[in-house]
N, C-alpha and C positions, 0 to 999 in steps of 0.2 A: 504494499499500499504506499503510495507516494504521499508524504506529508511535507513536501517542500513549500513552505509559506512564502518563499521568495517569489513564487509565482503569482502572488497577490500583491507585489510591490506597488503596481500602478494604482490599485484600489486603495492600499494603505496611504499612498501619497495624496489621493484626493481627499481622503478622510482627514489627514493632517493639514491639508490646506484649509479645509472647512473650520477646523478647530483654531488654526492661525487667524483666520479672518474674524472669528468670534472673539479671540484674545485681543487682537489689534483694535477691535471696536472700543474695548474698555479705555484704551489710552489716548485715542483721537478725539480732538475737540469737534464740536458739531460742524463747524465750518470746514473741516478737513476730512469728514467721513466719506466724501465722495472717492477718496483715495482707495477705499476699500474695494471698489469696483475694478480699479486698475490692478490691485493686488491679486484679486480673483482671476482676472484675464491673464495676467502674466504668469501666475502659478499654473493655470490650466495649459498655457502653451508650453511651459517647461516640462510638465507631466506628459503631455502629448509627445514632445520630442524623445523623452526618455522611454515611453511605452514602445514607440516605433523602434527605437534602437534595441531595446531590451528584449522584445518578443518577435522580432522580425524573423521569419523562417523557423519559428519555434513551434513544435507540436508536443504538448505534454498534458497531463491532467493531474488533478488533485483529489485524493481520496477515491480512487478508482472510478473516476468519471463524474464526480459531483460538480466539479469546475473544469471546464475545458479551456485549454490555451492553444489555439490554433489561428489560421489565417482569418477564419470567420469571426471569431471573438475580437481578434485585433482590429478587423475592419470597422466593426461597430464601436469599439472603444474609441478609435479614432474619430469616427463621426460624432459620437456623443461628446467628447472633449472639444471638438471644433464647435459643435452646437452651443455648449456651454459658454465658450468665449464670445460667440456672436450675441447670446442672450444677455450676457453681462455687460458688453460693451453698449447695446442698444438700450440697456436699462439705466445708464449713468445719468443721463439728463432727467429721465423720468423720476428716478429715485430722489434726485436733488429737489424736484418740485413737489412730489406727491406722497413719498415714503417716509414714515416717521422713524423707523428702526432699520437702517441700511445694513447694519451688521448682520442682523438676523436674516434679512432678505437674502443677501448674498451668500451667507453660510448654508441656508436651507437648499438653495439652487445647487450648491456644490454637493451637498449630501445626497441630493437626488441623482446626481450623475453616477454615484457609486452604485446606487440601486439599478440604473440602466446598464451600466457595465457588467454587473453580475447577471442580469437577466440574459444578456447575449451570450455569456460564458456558461451558463447552467446546463448541465447535462442530467438533471434529476429534478423531479417534480416539487418537492418540498424547498429545495434551494432556490428554484425559480419562484415559488410562492413567496418566500421570505423576502427575496429581492424585489418582487413586485410590489409588496407591502411597504418595503422601505421607500420605494419611489412614490407610492400613492400617499402615504402620511405626509411627505414633504409637500406634495401637490395640493392636498386639502388646506394645508396652512397658506400656502401661496395664493390660492384662489381667494380666500377669505381675508387676505392681508390688509385690504382697505376697510378696516373694521368699522368706520364711520359712514360707510356707504351702504345703504339698505340692499342694493343690487348685489354687491359683493357678499353680503351676509347670506342673501338668499341663494345665490349661486353656490357658495361654499357649503351651506346646509344640505342642498340637494345632492352635491357631489359627495359629500361625506356619507349620507344615508344610503344612496344608491351604491356608493363604492363598497360600503360594508356588506350590503346585500350580495353584491357580485362576489365579494371574497369569500362569503360564506358558501355560496354555490360552487365556487371553484374548489374550496377546501373539501366539500362534500364529494364532488366529482373525483378529487385526488384519493380520498378514502375509498371510493368505490373501486377505482382502478388498482389500488394497492391490495385491497381485500381479494380481488379476482385474479390478479396476476402475481402477487407475492412480492412486488418490488415497485419502487417509484423511479428507478433509473430508466432512462429512455431506451437503451439497448436491451435491457432485460424485458421491459414491456413489450418490445418489438418481437423478441424471441417468444414470449408467451403466447402473443397473438398468432405468430406464424405457426406455433406447434399446435394449436387448436383448429379443428375443421370449421367450426361455427363460432361466432362471438356470442357470448351469453348476453341475454337483455340487460343484466345488471352492469356489464362492462359498457354496453352502449349508453346506458344512462349516465354512467361516470364520464364518458367522453363527451357527451351532450352537455353535462354540467360545466366541464372545463371550458368547452367552446362558448358557452353562455357567459361564464365569467370573464373570459378574454373579451367577448363581445361588448360587455359593459365598459371594459377599460378602454376600448378603441371607439366607443360610440357607434357601434354597428346597429343598425335598425333590426329588432324593435328594442334595443337596449340603448337608445341614444337620448332619451328624455332629458337627462342632466346637462347635456352639452351646451345648448344654446344659452341657458341662463348662466352656467359657469363661465363660458366665454365672454359673455356680456358684463358680468359683474367683476371679473378678475382684473387686475391691472393689466394694461395692454401687453407689456413684455411677458407677463405670465401666460396670457392668452396664447401668444406666439409659442412659447415653451410648451404649454400643454398641447397645442394642435400639432406640433412636430415631435417633440421628445417622447411624450407618453405613448404615442402611436408607433413611432419607430422602434421603441424598446419592446413593446408587446408583440409587434410582427417579427422582430429578431427572435424573440423567444418562440413564437409560433412556428416559424420556419423550421428551426432546430427540432422542436417537439413533434411536429407532424411528420417530418422526414425520418427522424432517428427513431421514433416510438410507434407512429400510427400509419406509416405507409402500408403495411400488410393488411390493414383494415379500411383502405381508402374507399372501397365499395359501400361502406356503412356510414361514412361521414362526408363524403365529397358532395352529395346531394344537399346536405344541410348548409354547407359553405356556399354552394351555388346559389341557393335560395336567399341566404343571407346577403350575398353579394348583389343580386338582382334587386332585391328590396331596398338595400342601403344606397346604392348608387341613384336609384329611381327617386325615392323619396327625398334624399338629401339635395338633389338638383332641382326637383319641382318645388319644394318648399322654399328654397333659396329665392325663387322668383318674387316671392311677396314680401321679402324683408326690406326694412328701411333703415336699419342700423347696420353699419359696415361690419362690426364685430359679429353680429348674429348672422349676417350673410356669409361671412367667411366661415362661421361654425357650421352652417349647413353645407357649404362647399367642402369643408373638411370631412363631413359625413360622407358626401359623395365620393371623395377620394379613398375613404376606407373601403367603400364598396369596390373601387378598382383594385385595391391591394388584396381584398379577398378573392377577387378573380384570379390573381396569382397564386394564392394559397390553394384554390381549387384546381389549379392547373399543375400542381406539383407532380402529379403522375396521370397517365391515361389509363383507361380500363379496357382490357380485352373483352372478347365476347363471353369468356367464362368468368368475367368479373376479377380476373387477376390483374394486379397493377403492372404497367409497363413504365419503366423509368428511364429509357434511353434518351428523352428529350427533357428530363426534369431540370437540367441546367438552364434551359431557356426561361422557365418559370422563376427559378431562383435569381437568375441574372436580371430578368425584367422587374421583379419585385424589389430587389435591392436598388437598382437604378431608379425606380420611381421613388422610393423613399428618400433618396438623396436629392433628387430634382425637386421633389415636393417640399422637402426641408429648406433647400436654398431659396425656393420661390415663395414659400409661405413666411420665411423670415424677412425676405425683402418686403413684402406687402405689409406685414405688421410693423416693420421698422419704419416704413413710410408713415403708416397710420399713427404710430407713436409720436413722430416728429410733429404731425399735424395736431394731435391732441395736446402736446406740450405747449404749442403756440397759441392754440384757440380753445382748448378745453372742451372740444366738440367731437363726437365720433359718429354722427348720422350721415347717411349717404348724401342728403341735400346740402349739408355743411361743407362738401367737397366742391361745391359750384365755384368755377373759375380757378381752380387750383393751378391749371396751367399758366395762369397770368401771375399768380400770387407766389408760386414756387416751381418754376419749370423743371428743376431737377427731381424734385420729389415727385411731381406728375409724371415724369418720364419713367422713373423707377416702378411706380405703383402701375402704371399702364403696362410696362413690360411684364410684371409680375402677374397681373390678371390675364395677359395674353398666354403666359406660360402656363397658368393654371388651366386655362381653357384647352391647352394642347395645340396651340398654333406653331407653324414652323419657325425655325431658327432659335427657338427657345427650348429650355431644358425639358419643359413638360411635354413637348411634342416628341422628342426622342424617347422619353421613358414610357409614354403611353404606347408608342409604336411597338417597342419591345415586349411590353406587358401583354398588350392585346394579341400580338402575333403569337406569343407563347400559348395563350388560351386557345387560339384557333388551331395551333399545331397539335395541341393535346386533345382535340375533339370537342372543345367548347366553343364552336363557331357562333352559335346564337348568343352566348353570353358576351362574346367580343363584340358582336353586332350591337347588342343592347348598351354595352359600355360606350361605343362610338356615338350612338343616338343620345345617350344622356349627357355626353360630352358637348354635343351640339346645343342641347338645352341650356347647359351651363354658359355657353357663350353669349347668350341673350342677356343674363344678369350681369355678367363681366362688362359687356359692351355698354350696358346702361350706366354703370358706374364711370366708365371712360367717358361716356357722353356727358355726363354731369361735370366732370373735371375739365373738359376741353371746350364744351359749347355753352353750357349754362352761365348766366351772368352771375358774378359774385355779389353777395350782399355787402361784404367788407372787401375792398380792394387793396387793402394794405398788404405789404410783403410779409411772408413768413420766414422768421429768421431760424436757421437750422445750424445747430453746433458743428464744428469741423469734424468732431469724432463720428457724429452721426453720418455726415456726408461721406467720409471715409469708408465707413462700414457698408453703407448702401451701394457705394461705388463698387466695392469688392463683390457684393452679392450680384449686382447688375452684371458685372462682367462674368461672373461664374455662371449665371443663367444663359449667357451666350456662348460661352466656351463649351459647357456641357451640351448645349443644343446644336452646336456646329461640329464640334470635334471631341466626342465622348470617349474616344479610344483609350487614353490613359486610365481614365476612371473605370472603364469596362475591363481593363486588365486586372486592376485590384479586385474588382468584383468577381472576376472569373476565378481568382485565386481563393477568395472566400467561398465561392460556390464548390469549388473542388474539395475544400476541407469539410464542408458540411455534408456533401453527397458522398463522402468516403466513409459514412456510417456503416456499421455491420449490416443493417436491414437493407440498405440500398445495394450494396455489394452482392448480398445474397440473392436479391431479385434480378440484378443484371447479370448473375452468373459468373461474377468475378471472384478471385480468391480473396479471403479476409486479410 
């Protein structure tokens, strides 16, 4: 049994950074507490460099597979650390103006990054559950951070209550799986399923409960009811973090879990995921048409994108005529899903970064308040327009490339009608994105004064804007890293057995 705790050095360093931020908060005067944001960002950048150097080309595990160290976990660790840097930097000006306790704010953000990193590395259900709860507890507090705002209190209360319910569902599902397979390790679950001719009803119930618990965490329909209120009530940088980080972490866990543990039983759960995907992307995009608040609109847009990601989960394997799984093209689904997570993350952070800058200057976040933004702040209008085009999946932007790969994977795996529905709902989304763009560029502003944007915000948004274009035009370097991560997760024993390759 490997007990080399040095494998967890990146997570230990992130935890240490969080405690350092909380400690530094005691010694800084009120007018200097904004330096905590810079401390958090620089610390995360340093940890990112260390993690890439320390775990590059390393394949190992802790406690016989409870924690996996491979290219897949490294990819997502890098993604979450970069995401943390972006969230912290876009929060600096907002925290100065609106947050009463900056030390706690930045500290909790860093603590949640640990939960996300462990979720991507988990190879066992209880480890994954504890990591998920570490992330969730931090997000509960962050959503409710604006304690004098009734909307923040309402959104936080709904998020906590439904989050606790979803955790109970997931834990019950884990207990069912353990009771009927004798293990909570992904590879052992896969072997137990493959050894039995038929899956027992109790095991199906356990799998459905786990899917429902994850569905709550990512706001999949019909488990989405908390998302619009939580998005609207939370501080805007937290809304961005919730929209990107929590979903990416949950899908990072889901990819490994469904591939390493549940691929032999795909005939029993694929239809459930297909139905969830169809409902989620349809309802999310249709209800977004009626929204008047930009945060609620992006909340329903986020729900729609969860539907697209579920398409990728459903396409992790194809079914033969005898219902046996075929995994020859599984890499297309994993590649497309991870590419879409990255593209969606870059795009959503750009959109919310622009909205944060507008809110800091005007205190407003309704769509009609964006009238004349192209005259008041051409740069912010350009970034937000590009982000909305990318979310809609228009060419030259990251969203187009990621949707193309994702929908192509679904069609290749025999889910052609689901790919067609995804394209149709993307066309629906184009209407409400264009409506926001129309308001920014055509509607007359009620206030024609210029919007002042800090240099730090301009720099972060410029980097995100360039990233949207680079990924949309030349995604090859990113796809190479994604392919390495896919190869790592697709080398699990269950996949190798199904593909007829030696373990």
